[in-house]
Every structure is written in C-alpha cells, then in structure tokens.
C-alpha positions as CSV (number, residue, x, y, z in Angstrom):
1,M,135.0,88.8,78.4
2,K,132.5,87.9,81.5
3,K,133.9,84.2,81.1
4,I,137.4,85.1,80.5
5,L,137.1,87.4,84.3
6,L,135.2,84.5,85.9
7,S,137.7,81.8,84.9
8,L,140.6,84.3,86.3
9,C,138.8,85.0,89.5
10,T,138.2,81.3,90.2
11,L,142.1,81.1,90.2
12,V,142.3,83.4,93.5
13,G,142.5,81.1,96.3
14,T,143.2,81.8,100.6
15,L,143.8,77.8,100.5
16,A,143.8,75.2,97.8
17,F,144.3,71.4,97.7
18,A,143.6,68.3,96.0
19,Q,142.2,64.9,96.9
20,Q,142.9,62.4,94.5
21,N,141.6,63.4,91.0
22,K,139.0,66.2,92.6
23,E,140.3,69.6,93.3
24,Y,139.1,71.8,96.3
25,K,139.2,75.7,96.8
26,T,138.2,77.5,99.8
27,Q,138.1,81.3,99.5
28,Y,134.8,81.6,97.7
29,S,133.3,78.9,99.3
30,T,134.2,79.7,103.1
31,N,133.4,83.4,102.2
32,A,130.1,82.0,101.2
33,I,129.3,79.9,104.3
34,N,131.0,82.4,106.6
35,L,129.9,85.8,105.3
36,Y,126.9,85.0,103.7
37,S,125.0,82.1,104.9
38,Q,124.9,82.2,108.3
39,D,121.8,84.3,109.5
40,I,122.1,88.1,110.2
41,N,122.8,88.7,113.9
42,S,120.6,91.6,114.2
43,G,117.3,93.2,115.5
44,N,115.6,95.1,118.2
45,A,116.5,94.8,121.9
46,K,113.7,92.7,122.7
47,Y,114.3,90.3,120.5
48,I,118.1,90.1,121.2
49,G,117.3,89.7,125.0
50,V,115.2,86.5,124.9
51,G,117.7,85.3,122.4
52,G,115.6,85.7,119.4
53,A,113.3,82.5,120.5
54,V,110.1,84.3,119.4
55,G,108.9,81.5,116.2
56,A,106.0,80.9,118.3
57,L,105.1,84.3,120.2
58,G,105.8,86.4,117.6
59,S,104.0,89.8,118.3
60,D,107.1,92.0,117.2
61,I,108.2,93.1,113.8
62,T,111.6,91.1,114.4
63,S,110.1,88.3,115.0
64,V,109.6,87.7,111.1
65,E,113.5,86.7,111.1
66,Q,112.1,83.2,113.1
67,N,108.8,83.5,112.0
68,P,106.6,85.9,109.8
69,A,103.5,84.5,110.9
70,G,104.7,86.2,114.4
71,L,103.0,89.7,112.6
72,G,99.5,88.1,113.0
73,V,99.7,88.0,116.4
74,A,100.5,91.8,116.5
75,I,97.5,93.5,118.1
76,N,98.6,97.2,118.1
77,S,100.6,99.0,115.2
78,D,104.3,100.0,116.1
79,V,107.0,101.5,114.9
80,Q,110.6,101.5,116.5
81,V,114.4,102.3,115.8
82,T,117.5,100.4,117.5
83,A,121.2,101.5,117.8
84,G,124.0,99.9,119.4
85,V,127.6,99.2,119.6
86,S,129.3,96.0,118.2
87,T,132.8,94.8,119.0
88,F,135.1,91.7,118.6
89,S,138.3,90.4,120.2
90,N,140.3,88.0,118.5
91,K,142.6,85.9,120.4
92,T,145.4,83.6,118.5
93,N,147.7,81.2,119.4
94,F,150.7,80.2,117.1
95,G,153.9,80.2,118.8
96,T,153.2,83.8,120.2
97,N,149.5,84.9,121.5
98,I,148.4,87.9,119.8
99,K,144.8,89.7,120.5
100,Q,143.0,92.3,118.4
101,S,139.8,93.8,119.0
102,D,137.9,97.0,117.8
103,N,134.2,98.1,118.2
104,N,131.5,100.0,115.9
105,F,128.5,102.1,116.3
106,D,125.5,101.3,114.1
107,F,122.0,101.7,113.6
108,Q,121.3,98.2,113.8
109,Q,117.4,97.8,113.0
110,F,114.2,99.5,112.0
111,G,110.9,99.0,111.4
112,G,107.0,99.1,111.6
113,T,103.9,96.9,112.1
114,F,100.8,98.2,110.9
115,V,97.6,96.4,112.0
116,F,94.0,96.6,110.7
117,A,91.2,95.1,112.7
118,N,88.5,93.7,111.0
119,E,86.2,92.4,114.0
120,A,83.0,91.4,111.3
121,S,85.3,88.4,110.2
122,K,87.0,85.5,111.9
123,W,89.7,86.3,109.7
124,N,90.2,89.4,112.3
125,R,93.5,91.0,111.6
126,F,95.9,91.9,108.6
127,T,99.2,93.2,109.3
128,I,101.7,94.5,107.2
129,G,105.3,94.9,108.3
130,V,108.5,96.3,107.2
131,A,111.9,95.6,108.4
132,Y,115.7,96.9,108.2
133,L,118.4,94.8,109.8
134,N,122.1,95.7,110.0
135,Q,125.3,93.5,111.1
136,R,128.7,94.1,111.1
137,L,131.1,91.5,109.6
138,D,134.5,93.2,111.1
139,N,137.4,90.4,111.9
140,Y,140.8,91.3,112.1
141,S,143.1,88.4,113.2
142,S,146.7,88.9,113.9
143,I,149.1,86.1,114.0
144,G,152.4,86.8,115.6
145,T,156.1,85.9,115.1
146,N,157.0,82.4,115.2
147,E,160.8,82.2,115.8
148,G,160.1,78.4,115.2
149,I,159.8,78.7,111.2
150,K,162.8,79.4,109.6
151,F,162.9,79.1,105.8
152,A,166.1,78.4,103.9
153,D,165.4,80.1,100.9
154,P,165.3,83.0,101.7
155,D,167.0,82.5,104.8
156,G,164.2,84.2,107.0
157,T,161.7,83.7,109.9
158,F,158.1,83.7,109.8
159,N,157.4,87.3,110.9
160,G,153.6,87.7,111.0
161,Y,150.3,87.0,109.5
162,L,147.3,89.5,109.0
163,K,143.6,88.9,107.7
164,D,141.3,91.4,107.6
165,I,137.3,91.8,106.6
166,D,135.6,95.0,106.9
167,G,132.0,95.2,106.4
168,Y,128.4,94.6,106.8
169,K,125.4,92.5,105.9
170,S,122.1,94.3,105.6
171,K,118.4,93.1,105.2
172,F,115.1,94.4,104.4
173,S,112.0,92.7,104.2
174,V,108.5,93.6,103.7
175,N,105.8,91.2,105.6
176,L,102.3,90.1,105.6
177,G,100.4,88.5,108.6
178,T,96.9,87.6,109.3
179,S,94.9,86.2,112.2
180,Y,92.3,83.9,111.8
181,D,90.2,83.7,115.1
182,D,93.0,84.4,117.3
183,K,93.6,80.7,117.0
184,V,95.9,80.4,113.7
185,Y,98.3,82.9,112.3
186,L,100.0,82.9,108.7
187,G,102.6,85.1,107.4
188,F,104.7,85.7,104.1
189,G,107.8,87.8,103.8
190,L,109.9,88.8,100.7
191,N,113.4,89.9,101.6
192,F,116.3,91.7,99.8
193,H,119.9,90.9,101.2
194,E,123.1,92.6,100.7
195,T,126.5,91.6,101.7
196,N,129.2,94.2,101.3
197,Y,132.9,93.8,102.7
198,S,136.5,94.0,101.7
199,G,139.8,92.5,103.1
200,Y,143.2,91.7,102.6
201,E,145.4,88.6,103.4
202,Q,149.2,89.6,104.1
203,Y,152.3,87.7,105.0
204,A,155.6,88.8,106.7
205,E,159.0,87.5,106.7
206,R,161.9,88.6,108.4
207,D,165.2,87.9,106.5
208,D,167.8,86.9,109.2
209,N,170.9,88.0,107.6
210,N,169.9,91.9,107.4
211,N,166.9,92.0,110.0
212,Q,164.7,93.3,107.3
213,T,161.0,92.4,107.0
214,Y,159.2,92.0,104.1
215,V,155.4,91.9,103.6
216,Y,153.4,90.1,100.9
217,N,149.8,90.0,99.6
218,A,147.9,86.6,99.1
219,N,147.4,86.0,95.5
220,G,144.0,87.5,95.3
221,A,144.1,90.2,97.6
222,P,143.1,93.1,98.5
223,F,139.5,92.6,97.2
224,R,136.1,93.6,97.4
225,E,132.6,92.2,97.1
226,I,129.1,93.3,96.9
227,G,126.4,90.6,96.8
228,Q,122.7,91.4,96.0
229,G,119.9,88.9,97.0
230,F,116.7,87.9,97.2
231,S,114.7,85.4,99.2
232,F,111.1,84.9,100.7
233,S,109.8,83.2,103.7
234,L,106.4,82.0,105.1
235,G,105.1,80.7,108.6
236,A,102.2,79.4,110.7
237,I,101.6,79.5,114.3
238,Y,99.0,77.6,115.7
239,K,97.1,78.6,119.7
240,V,96.7,75.0,121.0
241,N,95.3,76.9,124.0
242,H,95.7,80.1,126.0
243,N,99.1,78.8,127.5
244,V,100.7,76.7,124.6
245,R,101.6,77.7,120.8
246,L,103.4,76.1,118.2
247,G,105.0,77.6,115.3
248,A,107.0,76.5,111.9
249,A,108.4,78.5,109.2
250,Y,110.6,77.8,105.8
251,H,112.9,80.4,104.8
252,S,114.0,80.1,101.0
253,P,117.5,80.1,99.6
254,V,119.0,83.3,98.9
255,W,119.6,84.0,95.6
256,Y,122.7,86.6,95.1
257,N,124.6,88.2,92.2
258,V,128.2,89.1,93.4
259,A,130.2,92.1,92.1
260,E,133.8,91.7,93.1
261,D,137.4,93.5,92.6
262,F,140.6,92.1,93.6
263,Y,144.2,92.1,92.8
264,S,145.7,89.2,91.1
265,A,148.9,87.5,89.6
266,K,146.5,85.6,87.4
267,N,148.6,82.2,86.4
268,S,151.7,84.3,85.3
269,F,154.5,82.7,87.8
270,D,157.6,81.9,87.0
271,Y,158.7,79.3,89.6
272,D,162.2,79.2,88.7
273,K,162.5,82.8,88.6
274,R,160.0,83.3,91.7
275,T,158.3,85.9,89.9
276,A,155.0,86.9,88.5
277,D,154.4,88.9,85.1
278,T,151.6,90.5,86.1
279,Y,149.6,92.0,89.3
280,Y,146.7,93.9,88.4
281,M,143.0,94.4,89.8
282,Y,140.3,92.3,88.1
283,S,136.7,93.0,88.1
284,S,134.1,90.4,87.6
285,D,130.6,88.9,88.8
286,Y,129.2,85.9,89.5
287,D,126.1,83.8,90.7
288,M,125.5,82.3,94.0
289,T,122.5,80.3,95.9
290,R,122.7,80.4,99.5
291,G,121.1,77.3,101.7
292,G,117.7,77.9,103.3
293,R,116.5,76.9,106.6
294,F,113.5,75.6,108.8
295,V,112.3,76.6,112.0
296,G,110.2,74.9,114.6
297,S,109.2,76.6,117.5
298,L,107.2,75.9,121.0
299,G,105.9,79.2,123.3
300,F,104.4,78.8,126.4
301,V,102.6,81.6,127.8
302,V,101.6,82.1,131.7
303,G,98.9,85.1,132.5
304,K,100.3,88.6,131.4
305,N,103.5,88.1,133.3
306,L,105.7,85.1,131.9
307,S,106.3,84.1,128.2
308,I,109.1,81.2,127.5
309,G,109.9,80.5,123.8
310,A,112.2,77.4,122.1
311,D,113.2,77.4,118.6
312,Y,115.2,74.7,116.5
313,T,116.6,75.8,113.4
314,Y,118.0,73.5,110.6
315,H,120.5,75.7,108.7
316,M,120.6,73.9,104.9
317,N,124.3,75.0,104.4
318,N,125.2,72.4,102.0
319,D,122.9,73.3,99.4
320,T,125.2,76.6,99.0
321,K,126.5,76.8,95.5
322,L,128.7,79.2,93.1
323,K,127.7,79.6,89.7
324,P,128.6,79.0,86.9
325,T,129.4,75.6,88.0
326,Q,132.1,75.4,85.4
327,Y,134.2,78.0,86.8
328,F,133.9,77.0,90.6
329,N,134.4,73.3,90.4
330,G,137.1,73.4,93.2
331,D,134.7,75.8,95.5
332,N,131.7,73.5,95.1
333,N,133.8,70.5,95.5
334,F,134.8,71.7,98.7
335,I,131.3,72.5,99.9
336,N,130.2,69.2,98.5
337,D,132.5,67.4,101.0
338,F,133.3,69.5,103.8
339,V,130.5,71.7,104.3
340,K,127.4,70.3,106.7
341,N,124.0,71.3,107.4
342,S,124.1,72.5,110.8
343,N,121.4,72.9,113.6
344,E,120.5,75.7,116.0
345,V,118.6,76.1,119.5
346,R,117.3,79.2,120.9
347,V,115.4,79.5,124.3
348,G,114.6,82.6,125.9
349,T,111.9,84.1,128.3
350,E,110.6,87.6,129.6
351,Y,109.3,88.2,132.9
352,R,107.0,91.3,132.9
353,I,106.5,93.4,136.7
354,D,104.0,96.1,135.8
355,R,105.5,98.0,133.3
356,F,109.0,96.7,133.9
357,K,110.1,93.7,131.7
358,V,113.2,91.5,132.7
359,R,114.4,89.0,129.6
360,A,117.4,86.6,129.2
361,G,118.0,84.2,126.4
362,Y,120.7,81.5,125.2
363,N,121.5,80.1,121.4
364,Y,123.7,77.4,120.5
365,I,124.8,76.8,116.8
366,T,127.1,73.9,115.3
367,S,129.7,74.4,113.2
368,P,129.0,74.4,109.7
369,Y,132.4,72.5,108.6
370,K,132.8,68.9,108.8
371,D,136.3,67.5,111.0
372,F,139.0,66.0,108.6
373,N,142.4,64.8,108.6
374,T,145.3,66.4,106.2
375,S,146.5,62.9,105.9
376,K,143.6,62.5,103.2
377,V,144.8,65.4,101.3
378,L,147.1,65.1,98.8
379,N,149.2,67.7,96.7
380,T,149.4,70.4,99.8
381,E,151.8,70.3,103.1
382,F,150.7,71.2,106.2
383,R,152.9,72.1,109.3
384,D,152.6,72.6,112.7
385,E,153.5,75.7,114.8
386,N,157.3,74.5,114.7
387,N,157.2,74.0,111.0
388,V,157.3,70.4,111.2
389,P,155.2,68.3,108.6
390,Q,152.7,66.4,109.8
391,N,149.1,65.3,109.7
392,I,147.1,67.5,111.5
393,N,143.5,66.7,112.6
394,L,141.3,70.0,111.6
395,K,138.2,70.2,113.9
396,N,136.1,73.5,113.6
397,A,138.3,74.5,110.9
398,F,137.1,78.1,109.2
399,A,134.4,78.5,111.9
400,G,133.6,76.7,115.1
401,D,130.4,76.0,117.7
402,I,128.9,79.1,118.5
403,N,127.5,80.2,122.2
404,R,125.5,83.3,122.6
405,V,124.1,84.5,126.3
406,S,121.7,87.4,126.3
407,F,119.7,89.8,128.7
408,G,117.2,92.3,128.3
409,L,115.4,95.3,130.3
410,G,112.4,97.4,129.1
411,Y,109.9,99.7,130.2
412,D,106.9,100.6,128.8
413,F,105.7,104.4,129.2
414,G,102.1,103.8,128.0
415,G,102.9,103.8,124.1
416,F,106.3,105.0,124.2
417,Y,108.6,101.9,125.3
418,I,112.6,101.8,125.7
419,D,114.2,98.5,126.0
420,A,117.9,97.6,126.2
421,A,119.8,94.3,125.5
422,Y,123.3,92.8,126.0
423,Q,124.5,89.8,123.8
424,Y,127.9,88.1,124.3
425,Q,128.9,85.3,121.7
426,T,132.2,83.3,121.7
427,Q,133.3,80.3,119.4
428,K,136.8,78.7,118.9
429,Y,138.3,77.4,115.5
430,Q,141.6,76.8,113.5
431,Q,142.0,79.6,111.0
432,L,143.7,78.1,108.0
433,I,146.4,80.2,106.8
434,G,149.0,80.1,103.6
435,G,148.6,77.2,101.3
436,T,148.8,79.5,98.4
437,N,151.3,81.9,96.4
438,F,152.1,85.3,98.1
439,V,153.0,88.5,95.9
440,D,155.5,91.3,96.7
441,P,152.9,94.0,95.3
442,N,156.2,96.0,94.5
443,Y,157.6,95.7,90.8
444,D,161.1,94.8,91.0
445,E,163.0,96.2,88.0
446,K,165.8,94.2,89.0
447,L,164.3,91.0,88.8
448,Q,161.9,92.4,85.8
449,G,158.6,91.1,87.8
450,Y,156.7,90.8,91.0
451,Y,158.5,88.5,93.7
452,F,156.8,86.0,95.3
453,V,156.5,83.1,98.0
454,S,154.6,79.9,98.2
455,L,153.6,79.6,102.0
456,P,152.6,76.1,103.3
457,S,149.5,75.4,105.0
458,Y,149.1,76.3,109.1
459,S,146.4,76.2,111.3
460,P,146.9,78.4,114.1
461,K,144.0,78.1,116.9
462,V,141.4,81.7,117.6
463,K,139.1,82.5,119.7
464,L,136.8,84.9,118.5
465,D,134.6,87.1,120.9
466,N,131.6,89.4,120.0
467,N,129.8,91.9,122.3
468,L,126.5,93.4,121.1
469,F,124.8,96.7,123.0
470,L,121.5,97.6,121.9
471,L,119.1,100.4,122.8
472,T,115.7,100.3,121.1
473,L,113.0,103.4,121.1
474,G,109.7,102.4,119.9
475,W,106.0,103.5,119.9
476,Q,102.5,101.5,120.0
477,F,99.4,103.3,118.8
C-alpha cells in the first residue's frame, strides 16, 4: 500500500516538462529547495542585528547556527527568549499588478548557555547549550486578471491565479563547546528539524459568454506536509591573537521523513470528455536528504568596544534528493539538472558605548536555481503575458538572489539585558505557474466526473519583501 501511495503522489506536479528522454517534475523538488533546504532565518536580536556574521566570534547561543564552537567562547551562563513580528509583501506583474501582504507574531527563539569552568586545566571551559528557532514560511501570491489571455474552449479569459503557503520550520539543537587555553575552541551539535506547512494553488477563468467565473484547484492541491529531520554540526575557532579569530564549521545534510496529505485526480483523466473520474485526498510518506553546508569565518575584535565578523557559506543544494528514487525520478532529475550549489556572504559589526550597543549587518545569498531557456524544453508550452507561445529565458525561476540588511540596539543592565533588531529582506524571481491539470473540485452529475482544464505554463515576475522585528530578553549569570 505504501508503494502504491508513493507512486500516486509522484503524479502530483505543479509544473512538469520533458527534455529529450528525460522527465522533469517540480512540485516536490522546488518545495525541497525553497521550504526545506534554505537555512532557518531566525535567532535572537543580537544575532539578526549583526547579520548572523558570528562564525568566528561566537559566545552567544545562536552563534551555533554558524559555528557550534562559538559556545566555547562563552564566559558566562546565559538564558534568553526572543519574540518578534514577521511580515511579507508580494508584488506580481502579469498583465496587471497585484500586491499581497500579511504578518505574524511568534516566539522566534529561546535558548540557554551553561558554562562550567575548570581553571586547573588548559581545557579551561566546558559549555552546554540548547536552542530553539522558529521561522514562518507564509507566502501568498496573487496573479491578477489578464485580458490578453483568451481561451477558445471554453470561450473564457484568464481571471486570476493564487498560490498560498502557510506554515513554519523550526530547529531544536543540543550543543557542546569547549575552550583550550582560550586559544582553540571546539564545538559539536545535534539538531532536530521540523518543517510543517500547507498550501493550495488555484486558477480562475471567466466565461465571456455569461460573465461567470470558474475556479479550479491544481491537481495535487490542497496539500499538507510535515517533515521531521535530523542533522549534526561541528566546528572550530582559532584565536590568532587578541584581535583576529578564524573559524570553520561543517553542517551535515538533514535526513527527513515527510508525511503528506493531498487531493489528487490521480491519473484518471479523460481528455476527450475533459473529466476526471476521481478527486480524493490521499496520504503518503517519503524520505528526503537535504544538502549540507560549509562555513568559513573571520572575526576582528578591537579592545572591548568593536567587533567585526565576516562569514562565507557554501550551500550544497544539489545534494538534495527525494527517496525512494524510483518514485521521484522526475524531481531528482530536475534537481540534478537545474539546481545549483549557492554562495552566501555575511558581514556584521557591533560597537559598544559603555552598556549601550549598536549593531548592523548584511547578507547576500545567490539563487539555488540555474538559468535556462525554454527553447531547450520539449513537450510543454510556455507563453508570455499576451498568451503568445515563445521561448522564454527563465532567470531566477522559483527563487532569486536574496539581499538582507539588518540593524540592532542593545542595553546591558548588569546581568539582565534587552536587545532589539530589524531585518529587511528582498528578492526578485519568476514564479512559474500552470503546466499541469486544474480540477473543478465539484462533481458534475451531467458530465459524470470532475471537469478539468489543462493550463499552459507562464512565468509572472514577483518581488518578495520580508520584514522581521525582534525583541530579546536575557539574563547572564
């Protein structure tokens, strides 16, 4: 039964195409990259305020996200909790301009660092750290009516397109760190991941004869996934002198098991009658390996007032794989041919004025997708916003380069402290829509089935902006 359900779930696809004798499918592969593979963008206000560029500086529990050896730098034990508001704003351009936005309040982070000193040995500190991180995945994009797209059968007009993702991903980690003579710092972490989201994708068509609008679900939607995963991390920091520190870390792949529920018409389409026999909910599960990453870091400390960090991360996105492989050939082919390893650069600084702290940071992350031209793709039809079939250069399809700018403030009351941070993130990409069958979820007694339409592929342009406001309360002891 499990194998049967797995074979059914691979029939679900937001976009499918073929090149020569190779089949590509994108729903599972793009979800694996966009929702599972990207690092969790969360932490306390200090971490976010300096752009997460702490791989060689350490000392804070959230620094384990870059380098678990950062725990070995900690001198004092520490507990903290972070709450925040995250927002997104989607602007789409496809005949008409549409903007969608939303916001959420969450507890973004909590953690503790517990330091045990041993002055009698050169291994002078041993530290245990626990941390929980949470990030919203919400993204709601709406494509407006396009009067330039007319369909002869039925005689209708493209009347809108919706794609919604609602959920979160979280990470709980247990970390160990140690210091050797305050010169070498080592760390190790065990990480437990969860990705939990639901979504739907709908296409609307207006019948120009009676001015009635019909709404269809993409085959495979609505859907819900819960992924549980495990990974480990290890790292080292070397203090060259009082001013310079070097750091290196390895974060393993994440091994996930994913349970899913989805509505599907399976393979029961009658293309002559334009009906499907069934449209039911199915349940299944599969395994996924998310690619790991390497982090190299450089830190500068000037006296007790100024610190500057710079991190480089190499994300091994192309190592992401869905299993059992015989049921995910199309998705794994897509990852092999169109997903690339990406680069990330972080820089950040903190300046202290007595008990007051000012922070700033910047991140740049390259897109995990290769550019490709639809002239090399067979058995699918791409059209522009005027519904004209053409070869389209797909640059930053599915996800674009990410730019983040952050700022932060902090004040230490002597043991108790409070930090605040703001992060702005932006990216531009082409959201591929269509390229699959869309099903009317209402059974038609006259047709004796579920009516469906086959929509060509389009690539509207999207600008996605995210804002994050954080407040951290902490206590050192």
